[in-house]
Structures are given as structure tokens and as C-alpha cells.
SEVO-142531 format. One record per residue: x, y, z of N, C-alpha, C in turn; residue number from 1. Coordinates in pm, 1 decimal. Atoms other than C-alpha are relative to their C-alpha. Example, Ala and Ser with C-alpha at 12.3 -4.5 7.8 and 13.67 -1.06 7.14 Angstrom:
% SEVO-142531
ATOM      n.xx      n.yy      n.zz     ca.xx     ca.yy     ca.zz      c.xx      c.yy      c.zz  num
ATOM      89.0    -119.0       0.0    1230.0    -450.0     780.0      90.0     120.0       0.0    1
ATOM     -82.0    -119.0      -6.0    1367.0    -106.0     714.0     -77.0     109.0      73.0    2
This chain:
% SEVO-142531
ATOM      n.xx      n.yy      n.zz     ca.xx     ca.yy     ca.zz      c.xx      c.yy      c.zz  num
ATOM    -123.9     -77.2      -0.6    1619.2   -2291.4   -7384.6      89.7     -43.6     115.4    1
ATOM     -78.9      33.6    -117.1    1728.5   -2392.8   -7036.5      84.0    -125.4     -22.2    2
ATOM     -72.9     123.0      21.9    1831.2   -2745.6   -7139.1     103.3       8.8    -110.1    3
ATOM     -89.4     -10.9     115.2    2008.0   -2630.5   -7457.0     133.0      66.6      33.1    4
ATOM    -118.9     -77.9     -31.3    2262.2   -2401.0   -7293.0      49.5     -33.4     140.5    5
ATOM     -49.2      40.0    -132.3    2480.7   -2533.0   -7011.2      21.8     116.8      95.2    6
ATOM     -24.8    -114.6     -86.8    2546.1   -2181.2   -6879.6    -121.5      93.0       4.7    7
ATOM     123.1     -78.1      -0.4    2183.7   -2066.6   -6894.8     -15.9      78.4     129.7    8
ATOM      16.2     -67.6    -129.0    2185.9   -1982.4   -6522.2      82.7     127.2       8.0    9
ATOM     -82.8    -121.2       0.5    2466.4   -1730.4   -6582.2     -62.2     106.8     -88.2   10
ATOM      61.0     -95.3      92.9    2295.7   -1569.9   -6878.7    -125.1      61.7      59.7   11
ATOM     123.3     -49.4     -60.2    1977.1   -1534.6   -6677.1      25.3      79.4     127.5   12
ATOM     -31.8     -76.6    -120.0    2162.5   -1359.5   -6394.4     -18.7     -80.7     127.5   13
ATOM      21.4      84.7    -115.6    2119.1   -1655.9   -6163.4     128.7     -74.8      35.1   14
ATOM    -129.7      62.3     -27.2    2486.4   -1721.3   -6090.7      -6.1     -80.7     129.5   15
ATOM      -4.1      89.2    -114.6    2548.7   -2004.9   -5847.9      72.8      66.7     116.5   16
ATOM     -63.1     -52.3    -120.5    2630.9   -1904.2   -5492.6     120.8     -88.6      33.6   17
ATOM    -119.7      76.0     -35.4    2984.8   -2007.6   -5394.3     -22.2     -72.7     132.7   18
ATOM       9.2      80.4    -121.9    3006.4   -2282.2   -5133.0     139.5      -9.6      61.2   19
ATOM    -128.3      -7.8     -68.5    3287.0   -2233.3   -4880.6      -3.6     -90.4     123.0   20
ATOM     -13.5      85.8    -117.4    3399.6   -2491.4   -4624.1     113.3      53.9      86.3   21
ATOM    -101.1     -47.3     -93.5    3584.8   -2362.8   -4318.4      23.2    -111.6     101.1   22
ATOM     -39.7     110.2     -87.8    3767.2   -2641.3   -4134.1      97.8      55.9     102.8   23
ATOM     -90.8     -52.2    -102.2    3939.9   -2574.6   -3804.1      23.8    -103.7     109.3   24
ATOM     -27.5      74.2    -123.2    4098.1   -2731.2   -3497.5      33.8     104.1     105.7   25
ATOM     -22.5    -100.1    -104.6    4094.1   -2541.9   -3168.4     -10.5     -64.8     137.4   26
ATOM       4.1      47.4    -138.5    4185.4   -2642.4   -2814.5     -39.3     112.3      94.9   27
ATOM      21.1    -112.4     -91.7    4175.9   -2298.1   -2653.1    -120.2      85.7     -36.6   28
ATOM     109.6     -83.0      46.8    3894.6   -2146.1   -2857.7      45.4     114.9     -88.8   29
ATOM     -51.0    -110.2      81.4    4122.4   -1894.6   -3033.9     -27.5     -23.1    -148.9   30
ATOM      21.7      29.6     141.9    4104.4   -2065.9   -3372.5    -149.4      -6.0     -30.8   31
ATOM     146.4       2.1      21.7    3729.4   -2125.1   -3333.5     -52.1     142.1     -19.0   32
ATOM      42.7    -139.6      10.8    3679.3   -1750.6   -3280.4      40.7      57.5    -136.2   33
ATOM     -46.6     -45.8     131.1    3888.7   -1680.6   -3591.6     -84.4     -63.3    -111.3   34
ATOM      80.2      70.9     100.3    3694.5   -1944.0   -3790.3    -138.5      61.4     -13.9   35
ATOM     132.5     -62.6       3.5    3363.3   -1782.3   -3696.6       4.6     132.7     -75.1   36
ATOM     -15.1    -125.7      74.0    3492.2   -1448.1   -3830.3      19.9     -26.9    -149.1   37
ATOM     -17.2      36.8     141.3    3601.9   -1617.2   -4155.7    -136.2     -32.8     -61.1   38
ATOM     134.9      34.8      46.7    3249.7   -1761.1   -4190.9     -81.8     126.3     -22.3   39
ATOM      75.6    -125.7       9.8    3097.1   -1418.2   -4128.1      42.7      79.4    -123.9   40
ATOM     -49.6     -70.3     118.2    3319.9   -1262.9   -4395.8     -48.5     -63.7    -129.0   41
ATOM      45.3      70.5     120.6    3231.2   -1530.6   -4653.0    -149.5      20.3     -21.1   42
ATOM     145.1     -17.6      11.6    2858.5   -1505.5   -4579.6     -35.8     142.9     -38.7   43
ATOM      24.2    -140.1      34.0    2883.2   -1126.8   -4612.9       3.9      26.3    -149.5   44
ATOM      -3.7     -14.1     145.4    2948.6   -1176.9   -4984.6    -118.5     -69.6     -67.1   45
ATOM     110.9      77.0      54.5    2638.3   -1392.4   -5025.5      33.4    -146.9     -18.9   46
ATOM     -40.2     140.2      14.2    2834.6   -1717.7   -5023.7     -64.5     -85.1     108.6   47
ATOM      42.9      97.1    -100.2    2717.0   -2027.8   -4844.3     127.6     -46.4      70.8   48
ATOM    -120.1      35.9     -75.6    2970.7   -2094.8   -4567.0     -35.2    -100.6     108.7   49
ATOM      21.5     106.5     -97.4    2989.2   -2410.8   -4356.7     121.6     -10.2      90.7   50
ATOM    -105.6      11.1     -99.5    3192.6   -2431.6   -4036.7       6.0    -144.2      48.8   51
ATOM     -13.9     140.1     -36.7    3333.3   -2773.4   -3946.6     126.0     -21.3      84.0   52
ATOM    -114.7      39.2     -82.1    3557.1   -2884.8   -3657.8      60.7    -121.4     -67.8   53
ATOM     -67.1     100.3      83.2    3816.1   -3107.9   -3825.5     -32.3    -143.2      40.5   54
ATOM      29.3     136.8     -41.5    3736.8   -3414.7   -3614.6    -142.5     -41.7     -34.9   55
ATOM     137.8      28.5      40.6    3372.9   -3388.6   -3728.0     -19.4      10.1    -150.9   56
ATOM       6.3     -13.5     146.0    3451.5   -3328.2   -4096.6      30.9    -132.8     -67.1   57
ATOM     -27.6     116.0      82.8    3449.9   -3595.0   -4360.7      78.2      49.1    -121.1   58
ATOM     -79.2     -45.0     115.0    3710.5   -3572.7   -4637.1     -85.1      11.6    -126.0   59
ATOM      90.0     -11.1     115.1    3423.1   -3620.7   -4884.8     -62.0     140.0      -9.6   60
ATOM      53.7    -136.6       0.2    3303.7   -3272.0   -4780.2      81.8      92.4     -90.0   61
ATOM     -85.7     -82.2      85.7    3597.1   -3129.5   -4977.7     -54.6       7.3    -142.3   62
ATOM      50.8       6.5     137.8    3429.9   -3234.9   -5303.1    -124.8      84.8     -19.6   63
ATOM     129.0     -68.8       7.1    3105.6   -3050.5   -5222.7      11.0     151.9       5.0   64
ATOM     -19.7    -144.5     -16.9    3257.8   -2702.2   -5193.5      92.4      57.1    -106.9   65
ATOM     -82.9     -70.2      98.7    3415.4   -2446.0   -5426.0     132.0      46.8      60.6   66
ATOM    -118.7     -49.4     -69.6    3665.2   -2328.8   -5164.5       7.8     -62.6     138.3   67
ATOM     -24.0      54.7    -133.2    3820.3   -2460.0   -4844.0      99.7      92.1      69.9   68
ATOM     -87.6     -82.4     -81.3    3972.7   -2242.7   -4571.7      25.0     -76.7     129.0   69
ATOM     -36.8      83.9    -114.1    4161.2   -2420.6   -4293.3      73.5      82.2     104.8   70
ATOM     -64.8     -68.1    -111.4    4261.0   -2290.5   -3950.8      58.1     -97.7      99.5   71
ATOM     -68.0      89.0     -93.3    4508.3   -2446.8   -3710.8      81.6      78.9     101.9   72
ATOM     -99.1     -54.2     -92.9    4695.4   -2365.1   -3393.5     138.1     -47.7     -43.3   73
ATOM    -137.5      37.0      30.3    5072.4   -2385.7   -3416.1      53.3     -90.5     110.6   74
ATOM     -62.0      93.1     -93.6    5228.2   -2689.2   -3251.2     139.6     -31.0     -51.4   75
ATOM    -139.7      22.7      38.7    5607.8   -2704.7   -3265.7      30.2      56.1    -138.2   76
ATOM     -26.2     -68.6     126.2    5607.1   -2464.2   -3558.8     -73.6     -56.1    -119.8   77
ATOM      71.8      65.1     110.3    5371.1   -2678.8   -3765.0    -149.3      -7.3      27.4   78
ATOM     144.3      20.0      -8.6    5006.7   -2755.6   -3826.7     -31.4    -104.3     108.4   79
ATOM      43.9      95.1    -102.0    4815.7   -2942.0   -3552.9     -23.6    -137.8     -60.6   80
ATOM      15.0     138.5      46.0    4802.2   -3321.8   -3581.3    -133.8     -32.9     -63.4   81
ATOM     128.1      32.9      62.0    4426.1   -3345.7   -3648.8     -17.8      60.7    -140.4   82
ATOM       6.8     -60.9     133.5    4459.4   -3108.2   -3945.9      86.5     -81.1     -96.4   83
ATOM     -88.3      80.5      84.1    4755.2   -3305.3   -4084.9     -63.3    -135.2     -30.8   84
ATOM      67.8     128.7      19.9    4562.7   -3630.4   -4035.3    -112.6      12.8    -103.0   85
ATOM     108.4     -23.5      96.2    4265.0   -3485.4   -4226.4      55.6       5.7    -142.3   86
ATOM     -59.9      -8.9     134.3    4488.7   -3394.5   -4520.3      59.6    -134.4     -42.6   87
ATOM     -52.3     132.6      34.6    4658.4   -3735.8   -4504.9    -112.7     -90.0     -51.6   88
ATOM     114.2      81.3      43.8    4316.0   -3901.1   -4535.6     -62.7      51.3    -129.2   89
ATOM      57.4     -57.7     123.1    4221.6   -3665.6   -4821.1      67.1     -53.5    -126.0   90
ATOM     -69.9      57.8     115.5    4459.9   -3859.5   -5046.5     -97.9     -77.8     -89.0   91
ATOM      98.1      73.5      81.8    4154.2   -4059.2   -5162.1     -63.0      89.9    -106.3   92
ATOM      54.6     -95.4      97.0    4050.4   -3742.6   -5348.6     110.1      70.7     -79.2   93
ATOM    -111.0     -61.6      72.5    4390.4   -3668.9   -5498.2     -36.6      16.4    -147.4   94
ATOM      32.6     -31.8     138.6    4338.9   -3498.8   -5834.5    -141.6      50.8     -18.9   95
ATOM     139.4     -42.6      11.6    3972.5   -3419.1   -5764.0     -25.2     139.5      56.4   96
ATOM      16.6    -133.4     -59.7    4033.1   -3087.1   -5587.0      64.2     108.9     -85.8   97
ATOM     -64.8     -97.3      89.3    4213.1   -2918.4   -5877.8     -95.7     113.4     -33.9   98
ATOM      78.6    -117.7      33.8    4089.2   -2565.0   -5931.1     -85.0      53.9     112.9   99
ATOM      71.7     -53.8    -115.7    3918.4   -2531.8   -5593.9      89.0     104.4      66.8  100
ATOM     -73.8    -108.6     -64.1    4020.0   -2225.8   -5393.6      36.8     -42.4     142.1  101
ATOM     -43.5      32.2    -135.3    4221.1   -2263.3   -5072.6      49.6     122.2      74.0  102
ATOM     -50.0    -106.5     -85.6    4308.5   -2038.7   -4782.5      27.5     -55.1     138.6  103
ATOM     -38.3      48.8    -131.7    4448.8   -2066.3   -4431.7      11.3     113.3     101.2  104
ATOM     -22.9     -92.1    -110.8    4470.5   -1898.7   -4092.4      53.7     -81.4     117.4  105
ATOM     -63.2      71.8    -110.3    4658.4   -1984.9   -3774.4      25.0      92.6     118.5  106
ATOM     -39.0     -75.7    -119.1    4748.3   -1879.7   -3423.6     118.5     -69.7      66.4  107
ATOM    -116.4      49.1     -72.8    5053.8   -1918.7   -3207.2      -2.8      63.5     138.3  108
ATOM      -1.9     -53.4    -136.7    5114.7   -1866.6   -2837.1      91.2     121.1      13.2  109
ATOM     -97.1    -108.4     -12.1    5411.1   -1634.5   -2892.8      42.0      51.0    -137.1  110
ATOM     -55.5     -57.0     121.7    5553.0   -1403.1   -3156.6     125.1     -79.2     -36.2  111
ATOM    -112.8      82.2      41.9    5801.9   -1603.6   -3359.1     -20.8    -146.8      31.8  112
ATOM      30.8     137.7     -38.3    5627.8   -1925.5   -3255.4     -30.0     -93.0    -116.1  113
ATOM      19.0      86.7     115.9    5589.9   -2054.9   -3610.8    -133.1      14.4     -70.1  114
ATOM     134.1     -14.4      57.4    5251.7   -1917.1   -3712.5       2.8       3.7    -153.3  115
ATOM      -5.6      -2.4     146.3    5358.9   -1845.0   -4071.6      37.0    -135.9     -57.8  116
ATOM     -33.1     133.8      50.1    5515.5   -2188.7   -4112.2    -121.2     -92.7      11.0  117
ATOM     123.7      77.8     -11.5    5184.1   -2334.7   -3991.3     -90.6      27.2    -119.3  118
ATOM      82.7     -35.5     116.7    4993.0   -2145.2   -4259.7      60.2     -58.5    -127.4  119
ATOM     -64.2      52.1     121.1    5247.6   -2242.1   -4522.8     -13.0    -151.5     -11.4  120
ATOM      16.6     145.4       8.2    5218.4   -2610.3   -4429.4    -140.8     -35.6     -47.7  121
ATOM     137.0      22.3      49.0    4840.9   -2591.7   -4484.9      -5.9      29.2    -149.6  122
ATOM       3.4     -38.3     142.2    4889.3   -2410.7   -4816.4      76.7    -100.4     -86.1  123
ATOM     -74.7     101.8      75.7    5150.1   -2667.2   -4926.7     -86.6    -122.0     -26.9  124
ATOM      86.9     116.3      19.1    4902.0   -2949.8   -4872.9    -108.2      30.4    -102.7  125
ATOM     101.4     -40.1      97.7    4641.5   -2757.0   -5071.7      59.2       5.0    -140.7  126
ATOM     -65.2      -7.4     130.4    4886.8   -2693.4   -5354.2      24.6    -139.0     -58.8  127
ATOM     -18.9     136.6      47.5    4963.8   -3066.0   -5377.0    -130.8     -54.9     -56.7  128
ATOM     131.4      38.9      51.8    4589.9   -3114.3   -5431.7     -35.6      76.2    -128.8  129
ATOM      29.5     -76.9     120.3    4606.5   -2864.8   -5720.0     -93.5     116.8      24.8  130
ATOM      89.7    -110.4     -34.1    4411.2   -2597.8   -5535.6      64.7     134.7     -34.6  131
ATOM     -43.4    -135.7      31.9    4436.0   -2227.4   -5618.5       9.9      79.0     130.5  132
ATOM     -24.1     -78.4    -121.0    4583.6   -2006.0   -5345.8      16.0     146.8     -39.7  133
ATOM     -11.0    -143.2      25.6    4536.2   -1629.1   -5342.6      77.1      66.0     115.0  134
ATOM     -75.5     -74.7     -99.8    4801.1   -1428.8   -5160.9     -56.2     139.8      14.7  135
ATOM      43.0    -138.4     -21.5    4767.4   -1072.0   -5042.5     124.6      87.3       7.2  136
ATOM    -119.1     -84.9       4.0    5013.7    -792.4   -5117.9      15.7      87.2     124.5  137
ATOM      -6.0     -80.9    -121.9    4925.0    -591.9   -4805.4     -38.5     -85.9     119.8  138
ATOM      40.5      70.7    -121.5    4894.5    -712.8   -4449.3      58.0    -139.2       9.5  139
ATOM     -43.6     138.9     -15.5    4914.0   -1084.6   -4382.2       0.1     -67.7    -136.4  140
ATOM     -15.3      48.9     136.5    5047.1   -1219.9   -4710.1     -55.2    -140.3     -20.2  141
ATOM      35.6     140.7      15.3    4970.8   -1588.2   -4646.6    -137.4     -33.6      54.4  142
ATOM     129.0      24.7     -64.4    4657.0   -1571.6   -4430.3      -4.8      72.9     132.5  143
ATOM      18.4     -70.2    -127.1    4519.1   -1430.2   -4106.5      77.8     -71.6     111.0  144
ATOM     -77.4      56.1    -111.2    4737.3   -1479.0   -3797.3     -34.8      70.0     130.5  145
ATOM      21.4     -54.9    -132.9    4692.2   -1430.8   -3426.4     109.5     -49.6      93.2  146
ATOM     -89.5      38.8    -107.8    4932.0   -1432.9   -3134.6     -87.7      -1.4     125.1  147
ATOM      92.7      13.4    -112.2    4723.3   -1565.0   -2847.7    -142.9      22.1     -45.8  148
ATOM     141.3     -23.5      30.7    4358.2   -1469.0   -2833.6     -14.3     107.1    -107.6  149
ATOM      13.8     -98.3     107.5    4247.4   -1287.9   -3150.9     -68.1     128.1      49.0  150
ATOM      60.0    -129.1     -32.5    4182.0    -916.2   -3103.2     -83.5      46.7    -120.1  151
ATOM      86.1     -52.0     107.2    3959.4    -697.5   -3321.9      73.7      11.0    -133.9  152
ATOM     -78.3     -11.2     123.7    4238.7    -637.7   -3575.2      12.2    -137.3     -67.4  153
ATOM     -10.7     135.8      54.7    4288.7   -1013.4   -3619.0    -134.4     -46.1     -53.8  154
ATOM     133.0      41.6      46.6    3914.4   -1074.1   -3645.5     -37.7      71.2    -129.1  155
ATOM      20.5     -70.8     127.3    3899.9    -807.3   -3918.5      76.8     -67.8    -113.2  156
ATOM     -78.2      73.5     100.0    4176.8    -996.7   -4102.0     -72.2    -128.7     -40.2  157
ATOM      75.5     123.3      27.1    3966.6   -1313.2   -4072.1    -123.1      29.7     -85.0  158
ATOM     114.4     -41.9      82.9    3659.6   -1134.0   -4207.8      44.8      22.7    -143.5  159
ATOM     -54.4     -28.9     132.7    3869.9   -1013.2   -4499.2      38.4    -128.7     -72.8  160
ATOM     -37.6     127.8      61.1    4006.3   -1364.0   -4562.6    -123.8     -70.9     -53.6  161
ATOM     124.6      63.1      44.8    3653.3   -1503.7   -4580.5     -58.3      69.0    -121.5  162
ATOM      52.4     -77.1     114.0    3543.9   -1224.4   -4817.1      81.9     -24.9    -126.0  163
ATOM     -86.6      15.7     117.6    3844.7   -1256.4   -5049.3     -13.9    -137.8     -63.2  164
ATOM      10.2     136.3      52.8    3819.2   -1634.0   -5081.2    -137.8     -21.9     -62.0  165
ATOM     135.5      15.6      53.6    3442.0   -1622.2   -5131.9     -16.7      73.9    -132.5  166
ATOM       9.4     -74.9     124.9    3470.7   -1353.9   -5400.6      74.9     -70.8    -111.6  167
ATOM     -76.8      71.9     100.9    3740.7   -1548.4   -5584.3     -74.5    -127.6     -41.4  168
ATOM      74.5     123.0      30.8    3539.1   -1870.7   -5558.6    -123.4      32.1     -84.9  169
ATOM     118.3     -38.8      78.3    3230.5   -1690.9   -5690.6      38.4      35.6    -143.1  170
ATOM     -39.9     -40.4     134.9    3420.1   -1545.2   -5984.7      47.5    -118.6     -83.0  171
ATOM     -49.5     115.8      74.1    3576.7   -1880.3   -6078.6    -101.3    -113.1     -11.6  172
ATOM      91.1     113.5      -3.0    3298.0   -2120.6   -5988.6    -147.3      39.4      -3.5  173
ATOM     138.8     -45.3      -9.4    2982.9   -1907.6   -5971.9     -75.4      -2.3    -128.2  174
């Protein structure tokens, strides 16, 4: 029976655990702290979550996961160079990331420092790859944001981001 039905694992109640990749760049530690909360939120749903500093990530890792969540500090109102470089190198997988789930989070030194434009630049790169982006009607519409060091409210937003993306990935890819 198992070999005859490609979705046997679903029928048997053995749905695949979603695999989430959290990529980040952090000089001050603020984004790392946020990334750790995103991982905790994703794992809280039962998903497998992998944390990867962008300079240690391989673009091939994108193919091995159901969802990718990226965090960046804001530099001149945009995504940090190492994150942009990673996406530039991901062109070798253009067309192969369609249907994967994407999400983003960012921090800025000051209010009005470009944190939302940083998140949107990450989401734009994901959309070009054909990834699915889930917004949020309440709170931070585009992704979790912090001004300076993340406080408990921001870390709760990061937990929620990890949970939402993991649940969506599980429902679409599980």
C-alpha cells in the first residue's frame, strides 16, 4: 500500500514536518537575538528550524527547506550587503524556489531609519524567486521590526513570525 499511494504518509497521519531556514546577518547582536526568537516560534509548532548566519549559509540550502525567513539590519534604508549578496548568488536557483514560503524581519538604529523598506527589499527578492509571502492584518504587516535592541514585545513578534510561517509551510508542504 505504501508504494502505491504517493500521499500515504498523509493518510496515515504521518504528515511531514515543515523545514524552516532562518538566515540572518547581525553586527550588533540585535538581529541574532531576533533570529533566535523566530527559531523558537517555528520549533514551537513542531517544525524543524535551522539558524544560519548568512556568511555561513550556502545558497543550495534554500532548496532543502519549505520556508525561508531572513533577517537584516538596516543600512542606508536597505538590506545589509551580505544579505543582498546571498540573494544575488541565489540566481543559480531561479525558478526552483517557487511555492516556498518566505518571511522577513529587520532592525534599525532609529525610528524612521528605513526598517520597513529593508523588510520590503527582502520580500521583493523572495517574490522574484516565486516565493509565497504571508502578510499580517494586525501589528507588523510586513514582518517583525525592532528599533535598536529588541525588547520583549519585539521578541514576541519574532516568535509569532516563526509560528505563522511554520504553520503555513506545514499546511502547504506538510
